[in-house]
C-alpha positions in Angstrom: 72.1 73.8 -87.8 68.5 73.8 -86.5 67.7 73.9 -82.8 66.7 70.3 -82.9 70.0 69.3 -84.6 71.9 71.2 -82.0 70.0 69.5 -79.1 70.7 66.0 -80.7 74.4 66.9 -81.1 74.6 68.0 -77.5 72.8 64.9 -76.2 75.5 62.7 -77.8 78.2 64.5 -75.9 79.6 63.1 -72.7 79.3 65.6 -69.9 81.1 65.1 -66.6 78.7 65.7 -63.6 80.1 68.6 -61.6 79.2 71.0 -58.8 80.3 74.6 -58.6 80.3 77.3 -55.9 79.8 81.0 -56.2 81.3 82.1 -52.9 80.3 85.4 -51.4 82.6 86.9 -48.8 81.6 86.9 -45.1 80.8 90.6 -45.5 77.7 89.7 -47.5 75.0 91.2 -47.7 76.6 94.5 -46.5 79.2 94.1 -49.3 78.8 91.8 -52.3 82.1 90.4 -53.4 82.6 87.1 -55.1 85.5 84.6 -54.8 87.5 83.8 -57.9 90.8 81.8 -58.1 93.5 81.4 -60.7 94.1 77.7 -61.8 97.6 76.3 -61.4 97.4 74.2 -64.6 96.1 76.8 -67.1 97.8 80.2 -67.3 95.6 83.2 -66.4 92.4 81.1 -66.1 90.2 82.3 -63.2 87.1 80.5 -62.1 84.8 79.6 -59.3 85.7 76.4 -57.2 84.1 73.4 -58.8 84.7 69.7 -59.1 83.4 66.3 -60.1 80.6 64.5 -58.2 81.7 61.1 -56.9 79.6 57.9 -57.4 76.8 57.9 -54.8 77.5 61.4 -53.6 74.8 64.1 -53.5 75.5 67.5 -55.1 75.6 69.1 -51.6 78.1 66.4 -50.3 80.2 67.1 -53.4 80.0 70.8 -52.8 81.4 70.7 -49.3 84.0 68.1 -50.2 85.2 70.1 -53.2 85.4 73.3 -51.2 87.5 71.6 -48.6 89.8 70.1 -51.2 90.2 73.3 -53.3 90.1 76.1 -50.8 90.7 74.4 -47.5 87.3 75.1 -45.9 83.7 73.9 -46.0 82.8 76.6 -43.5 80.0 78.1 -45.7 76.3 78.7 -45.6 74.2 77.8 -48.7 72.2 80.8 -49.7 70.6 79.4 -52.9 70.8 76.7 -55.5 70.5 77.3 -59.3 67.2 75.5 -60.2 68.6 73.4 -63.1 71.8 71.8 -64.4 73.9 73.9 -66.8 76.5 72.6 -69.2 79.4 73.7 -71.3 81.8 72.1 -73.7 85.6 72.1 -73.2 87.8 73.8 -75.7 89.8 71.1 -77.7 93.0 71.4 -75.7 91.2 70.9 -72.4 89.0 68.1 -73.9 92.2 66.1 -74.6 93.1 66.3 -70.9 89.6 65.5 -69.7 89.0 62.6 -72.0 86.4 60.9 -72.2 84.4 64.0 -71.3 83.4 66.6 -73.9 82.4 69.1 -71.2 80.7 69.4 -67.9 77.1 69.6 -66.6 77.1 71.5 -63.4 74.9 72.2 -60.4 75.6 75.7 -59.0 75.3 76.8 -55.4 75.5 80.4 -54.1 77.2 80.2 -50.7 78.5 82.7 -48.1 81.7 82.2 -46.2 80.9 82.0 -42.5 82.5 84.7 -40.3 86.0 83.6 -39.3 86.3 81.0 -42.1 89.9 80.6 -43.3 90.7 80.0 -46.9 93.8 77.9 -47.7 94.5 77.3 -51.3 97.8 75.5 -50.4 95.9 72.2 -50.1 97.2 68.6 -50.6 96.9 69.0 -54.4 96.7 72.7 -55.1 94.4 73.7 -57.9 94.7 77.4 -57.5 97.8 79.7 -57.3 96.0 82.8 -56.1 92.6 84.1 -55.2 90.7 87.3 -54.7 87.2 88.7 -53.9 85.9 91.0 -56.6 82.7 92.9 -57.2 80.2 91.1 -59.5 80.7 93.7 -62.3 84.5 92.8 -62.4 84.1 89.0 -62.7 84.3 88.9 -66.5 87.6 90.8 -66.5 89.1 87.5 -65.1 87.0 84.5 -66.0 88.3 82.2 -68.7 86.5 82.5 -72.1 84.8 79.1 -72.3 83.0 79.5 -68.9 81.7 83.0 -69.4 78.3 82.0 -70.9 77.4 79.7 -68.0 78.7 82.2 -65.5 76.6 85.0 -67.0 73.5 82.8 -67.0 73.9 81.7 -63.4 74.9 85.1 -62.0 72.0 86.7 -63.9 69.6 84.3 -62.2 70.9 84.9 -58.7 70.8 88.7 -59.4 67.2 88.5 -60.7 66.2 86.5 -57.5 67.7 89.3 -55.4 70.6 87.5 -53.9 73.4 89.5 -55.5 
């Protein structure tokens, strides 16, 4: 398939607008550790907090709402924003659950937990069963396969910009 054919194919896909947070611990910049959490609905699938953007909501509003819904706090400071949207397709089994969406287009933010922020994953509708902070080099030991390409792209950018 040519590049042009690949672009046309991707343009016909239905991507869900989504926001994602790369959360640095409150020890940053002295220590660079990134928050990852294990999903409750998919075995051994670790990821960054993320979620859909509601109608009429800005990406920043969605970011803070999703953080509160998923990890029980919006007590973060935005350090940087990835300059463009990135997208990925769902594997078939997840695409069935997420119908009519074929994947997600995401806006990424790099944020830092404020000192004293409390994480609580036992939220009203828990999405995560456990979480941890890991060094950047260990992220890919955990992250689910279909998100790795996007994670590598975004983390590489934030590293090249001197943030991590």
